[in-house]
Backbone as a chain_set.jsonl record, in Angstrom:
{"seq": "MKVNISSLQFKADVKLEDFVREKVGKLAQLYENVLGCDVILRLESASNNENKIAEIRLLIPGNDLFAKKQAKSFEEAVDNSVDALKRQLKRHKEKVKGM", "coords": {"N": [[201.667, 129.13, 129.703], [200.886, 131.589, 132.043], [202.904, 133.162, 134.412], [202.861, 134.826, 137.396], [204.968, 136.599, 139.446], [205.481, 137.696, 142.666], [207.324, 139.537, 144.991], [207.609, 140.081, 148.357], [208.7, 142.442, 150.713], [211.339, 142.319, 149.878], [213.621, 142.441, 147.056], [213.417, 140.357, 144.382], [215.925, 138.608, 142.611], [216.926, 138.114, 139.16], [217.81, 135.519, 138.677], [216.534, 133.997, 140.669], [213.84, 134.384, 139.94], [213.85, 133.155, 137.411], [214.386, 130.536, 138.186], [212.044, 129.947, 139.624], [210.119, 130.164, 137.559], [210.953, 128.047, 135.908], [210.568, 125.781, 137.574], [207.806, 125.914, 138.157], [206.805, 125.812, 135.61], [207.041, 123.152, 134.941], [204.832, 122.029, 136.1], [202.777, 122.619, 134.354], [203.253, 120.823, 132.354], [202.384, 118.478, 133.422], [199.636, 118.687, 133.555], [197.375, 119.683, 131.215], [195.417, 121.671, 131.367], [196.147, 123.896, 132.862], [195.799, 127.212, 133.673], [197.193, 129.436, 134.611], [199.524, 130.897, 136.985], [200.14, 132.088, 140.231], [202.717, 133.35, 142.14], [203.983, 133.985, 145.295], [206.612, 135.311, 146.999], [208.02, 135.611, 150.138], [209.518, 137.254, 152.908], [209.744, 136.409, 156.263], [209.735, 137.809, 159.462], [211.156, 136.072, 161.426], [212.697, 134.447, 164.248], [214.233, 132.26, 163.724], [216.182, 130.477, 161.161], [214.567, 129.57, 159.113], [212.905, 131.438, 157.437], [211.929, 132.06, 154.972], [209.275, 132.174, 152.728], [207.221, 130.547, 150.393], [204.449, 130.92, 148.406], [202.191, 129.387, 146.317], [199.742, 129.628, 143.904], [197.885, 127.733, 141.819], [196.231, 128.131, 138.89], [193.464, 126.598, 137.714], [190.756, 125.191, 135.77], [187.685, 125.292, 137.533], [188.239, 124.642, 140.876], [190.999, 126.405, 142.324], [194.393, 125.364, 142.93], [196.493, 125.292, 145.812], [199.538, 125.95, 147.532], [201.655, 126.374, 150.311], [204.759, 126.902, 151.605], [207.47, 126.875, 153.962], [210.899, 127.587, 154.381], [214.556, 127.349, 154.601], [215.716, 128.535, 152.4], [214.64, 130.31, 149.456], [214.59, 128.766, 147.163], [214.375, 126.149, 148.141], [211.896, 126.334, 149.44], [210.204, 126.87, 147.257], [210.614, 124.515, 145.77], [209.505, 122.589, 147.566], [206.854, 123.488, 147.635], [206.088, 123.136, 144.954], [206.299, 120.36, 144.779], [204.213, 119.626, 146.516], [202.066, 120.662, 145.067], [202.212, 119.053, 142.8], [201.337, 116.591, 143.794], [198.716, 117.335, 144.486], [197.732, 117.96, 141.94], [197.823, 115.452, 140.667], [195.896, 114.064, 142.165], [193.681, 115.64, 141.505], [193.497, 115.224, 138.733], [192.897, 112.486, 138.68], [190.429, 112.543, 139.913], [188.915, 114.047, 138.083], [189.035, 112.371, 135.834], [187.651, 110.216, 136.839], [185.045, 111.014, 136.786]], "CA": [[201.099, 129.437, 130.998], [201.352, 132.862, 132.564], [203.379, 133.064, 135.788], [203.025, 136.116, 138.067], [205.825, 136.453, 140.621], [205.517, 138.864, 143.545], [208.223, 139.369, 146.134], [207.245, 141.031, 149.398], [209.739, 142.823, 151.673], [212.662, 142.214, 149.273], [213.622, 142.465, 145.588], [213.879, 139.069, 143.849], [216.824, 138.761, 141.475], [216.504, 137.443, 137.924], [218.112, 134.097, 138.809], [215.463, 133.397, 141.473], [212.624, 134.388, 139.126], [214.011, 132.111, 136.389], [214.249, 129.252, 138.885], [210.612, 129.769, 139.92], [209.42, 129.904, 136.289], [211.321, 126.706, 135.449], [209.925, 124.783, 138.432], [206.356, 125.999, 137.991], [206.516, 125.406, 134.239], [206.93, 121.693, 134.893], [203.462, 121.661, 136.489], [201.932, 122.722, 133.165], [203.466, 119.62, 131.556], [201.634, 117.395, 134.05], [198.207, 118.879, 133.359], [197.283, 120.644, 130.12], [194.412, 122.701, 131.607], [196.637, 124.937, 133.769], [195.582, 128.52, 133.064], [198.227, 130.363, 135.038], [200.09, 130.628, 138.291], [200.565, 133.238, 141.028], [203.742, 132.971, 143.11], [204.329, 135.051, 146.235], [207.793, 135.022, 147.796], [207.911, 136.535, 151.261], [210.413, 137.098, 154.047], [209.056, 136.557, 157.534], [210.677, 138.236, 160.497], [211.189, 135.041, 162.463], [213.995, 134.386, 164.913], [215.015, 131.13, 163.189], [216.654, 130.623, 159.787], [213.517, 129.206, 158.152], [212.02, 132.598, 157.354], [211.551, 132.294, 153.578], [207.983, 131.542, 152.453], [206.757, 130.533, 149.001], [203.028, 130.596, 148.244], [201.907, 129.196, 144.887], [198.345, 129.346, 143.563], [197.814, 127.212, 140.465], [194.902, 128.431, 138.369], [192.923, 125.561, 136.834], [189.286, 125.283, 135.721], [187.08, 124.79, 138.766], [188.922, 125.161, 142.058], [192.44, 126.605, 142.215], [195.215, 124.589, 143.857], [197.331, 126.214, 146.572], [200.535, 125.375, 148.429], [202.461, 127.371, 151.021], [205.835, 126.215, 152.326], [208.471, 127.721, 154.597], [212.184, 126.886, 154.401], [215.743, 128.182, 154.82], [215.985, 129.288, 151.175], [213.478, 130.4, 148.582], [214.62, 127.634, 146.246], [213.837, 124.986, 148.857], [210.471, 126.573, 149.669], [209.528, 126.704, 145.964], [210.671, 123.074, 145.493], [208.527, 121.902, 148.411], [205.511, 123.895, 147.19], [205.825, 122.49, 143.669], [206.043, 118.942, 145.076], [202.861, 119.532, 147.073], [201.12, 120.908, 143.975], [202.216, 117.873, 141.933], [200.434, 115.605, 144.42], [197.347, 117.833, 144.345], [197.353, 117.837, 140.524], [197.552, 114.044, 140.386], [194.583, 113.755, 142.749], [192.667, 116.352, 140.727], [193.346, 114.529, 137.439], [192.185, 111.226, 138.929], [189.041, 112.897, 140.235], [188.268, 114.475, 136.838], [188.882, 111.185, 134.986], [186.665, 109.328, 137.443], [183.679, 111.501, 136.563]], "C": [[201.729, 130.728, 131.513], [201.722, 132.709, 134.035], [203.592, 134.472, 136.329], [203.845, 135.895, 139.327], [205.828, 137.768, 141.387], [206.479, 138.572, 144.687], [207.915, 140.482, 147.135], [208.424, 141.218, 150.353], [211.154, 142.591, 151.164], [212.51, 142.27, 147.762], [214.222, 141.155, 145.087], [214.794, 139.318, 142.659], [216.346, 137.89, 140.311], [216.717, 135.93, 138.031], [217.012, 133.374, 139.591], [214.168, 133.328, 140.674], [212.685, 133.328, 138.031], [213.84, 130.723, 136.996], [212.779, 128.945, 139.149], [209.856, 129.429, 138.642], [209.705, 128.496, 135.772], [210.588, 125.638, 136.247], [208.414, 124.752, 138.212], [205.945, 125.569, 136.585], [206.359, 123.906, 134.099], [205.529, 121.225, 135.302], [202.53, 121.699, 135.281], [202.099, 121.498, 132.266], [202.679, 118.441, 132.12], [200.137, 117.463, 133.731], [198.014, 119.995, 132.342], [196.297, 121.779, 130.376], [194.851, 123.771, 132.598], [196.532, 126.282, 133.056], [196.699, 129.498, 133.395], [198.661, 130.039, 136.447], [200.475, 131.944, 138.96], [201.532, 132.747, 142.09], [204.048, 134.184, 143.981], [205.51, 134.57, 147.065], [207.869, 136.079, 148.895], [208.957, 136.21, 152.321], [209.599, 137.308, 155.32], [210.085, 136.927, 158.589], [210.628, 137.264, 161.675], [212.597, 134.99, 163.056], [214.857, 133.241, 164.384], [215.39, 131.378, 161.73], [215.58, 130.335, 158.754], [212.483, 130.329, 158.048], [211.636, 132.957, 155.923], [210.29, 131.493, 153.255], [207.667, 131.664, 150.968], [205.302, 130.097, 148.99], [202.763, 130.503, 146.747], [200.431, 128.843, 144.728], [198.309, 128.964, 142.092], [196.387, 127.385, 139.971], [194.498, 127.36, 137.362], [191.413, 125.73, 136.792], [188.668, 124.635, 136.959], [187.765, 125.444, 139.952], [190.414, 125.322, 141.792], [193.142, 125.713, 143.228], [196.194, 125.536, 144.529], [198.306, 125.445, 147.448], [201.358, 126.507, 149.02], [203.485, 126.616, 151.851], [206.845, 127.231, 152.839], [209.774, 126.935, 154.701], [213.324, 127.885, 154.638], [216.095, 129.008, 153.593], [214.716, 129.319, 150.323], [213.422, 129.226, 147.615], [214.009, 126.395, 146.892], [212.334, 125.124, 149.088], [209.673, 126.377, 148.384], [209.482, 125.229, 145.587], [209.597, 122.318, 146.267], [207.095, 122.24, 147.994], [205.136, 123.211, 145.884], [205.55, 121.002, 143.876], [204.637, 118.742, 145.624], [201.813, 119.727, 145.979], [201.078, 119.735, 142.997], [201.274, 116.811, 142.485], [198.978, 116.039, 144.275], [196.854, 117.69, 142.908], [197.025, 116.394, 140.166], [196.191, 113.643, 140.931], [193.463, 114.398, 141.944], [192.421, 115.657, 139.389], [192.584, 113.222, 137.609], [190.707, 111.477, 139.198], [188.272, 113.274, 138.966], [188.044, 113.28, 135.921], [187.812, 110.243, 135.51], [185.235, 109.756, 137.182], [183.144, 111.024, 135.243]], "O": [[202.941, 130.926, 131.427], [200.934, 132.18, 134.82], [204.402, 135.23, 135.795], [203.466, 135.096, 140.184], [206.137, 138.822, 140.831], [206.45, 137.491, 145.275], [207.956, 141.666, 146.801], [209.066, 140.245, 150.749], [212.097, 142.661, 151.954], [211.4, 142.159, 147.242], [215.394, 140.87, 145.335], [214.485, 140.14, 141.795], [215.471, 137.039, 140.473], [215.903, 135.151, 137.536], [216.606, 132.272, 139.223], [213.467, 132.318, 140.725], [211.682, 132.673, 137.75], [213.225, 129.844, 136.392], [212.322, 127.824, 138.928], [209.039, 128.508, 138.634], [208.808, 127.827, 135.258], [210.045, 124.695, 135.672], [207.819, 123.681, 138.095], [204.858, 125.023, 136.394], [205.624, 123.436, 133.23], [205.092, 120.149, 134.897], [201.596, 120.901, 135.192], [201.195, 121.165, 131.5], [202.344, 117.51, 131.388], [199.46, 116.438, 133.648], [198.437, 121.127, 132.575], [196.336, 122.777, 129.657], [194.005, 124.49, 133.13], [197.098, 126.472, 131.979], [197.103, 130.297, 132.549], [198.232, 129.047, 137.036], [201.07, 132.815, 138.325], [201.213, 131.837, 142.854], [204.335, 135.27, 143.476], [205.426, 133.55, 147.75], [207.794, 137.278, 148.628], [209.242, 135.045, 152.595], [208.851, 138.279, 155.432], [211.195, 136.395, 158.589], [210.135, 137.585, 162.756], [213.561, 135.437, 162.435], [216.074, 133.244, 164.57], [214.967, 132.369, 161.134], [215.675, 130.812, 157.624], [211.347, 130.195, 158.505], [211.083, 134.029, 155.678], [210.24, 130.284, 153.48], [207.821, 132.726, 150.366], [204.962, 129.032, 149.504], [203.073, 131.429, 145.997], [199.935, 127.892, 145.332], [198.656, 129.765, 141.224], [195.447, 126.851, 140.561], [195.104, 127.228, 136.299], [190.841, 126.349, 137.689], [189.086, 123.555, 137.377], [187.857, 126.67, 140.021], [191.026, 124.49, 141.122], [192.568, 125.349, 144.254], [196.678, 126.477, 143.901], [197.957, 124.421, 148.035], [201.712, 127.466, 148.335], [203.131, 125.794, 152.696], [207.052, 128.29, 152.246], [209.766, 125.759, 155.064], [213.102, 129.078, 154.843], [216.706, 130.069, 153.719], [213.839, 128.466, 150.456], [212.34, 128.743, 147.281], [213.224, 125.681, 146.268], [211.587, 124.155, 148.951], [208.592, 125.789, 148.408], [208.448, 124.735, 145.138], [208.867, 121.507, 145.698], [206.225, 121.369, 148.001], [204.004, 122.756, 145.719], [204.668, 120.44, 143.227], [203.947, 117.797, 145.241], [200.791, 119.04, 145.964], [200.027, 119.448, 142.424], [200.506, 116.203, 141.739], [198.107, 115.22, 143.98], [195.697, 117.339, 142.679], [196.06, 116.135, 139.447], [195.418, 112.966, 140.253], [192.42, 113.784, 141.722], [191.276, 115.516, 138.959], [191.729, 112.883, 136.79], [189.846, 110.713, 138.762], [187.121, 112.874, 138.791], [186.991, 113.172, 135.293], [187.145, 109.555, 134.737], [184.309, 108.96, 137.336], [182.008, 111.337, 134.888]]}, "num_chains": 1, "name": "protein.A"}
């Protein structure tokens, strides 16, 4: 699975990119028809500490799945987004099997 990582308003280090690839790679193990993944990491100029945003678009046949989460760290935001996508993937698999 191809993973595209974009970081807006900052430069992502290699450790963060490896973490994202590892977490997103686990989604491909849940569903074999995953074509690819676009990850956008963004800093928001908010007054609170929760200014890190992770947006993940999972490319699958039919409709793409999308999750956007905001947290205190990019790792936490990516974790939360991946958890949301896992739930969406399970629902999608059940829907496809039901047809």
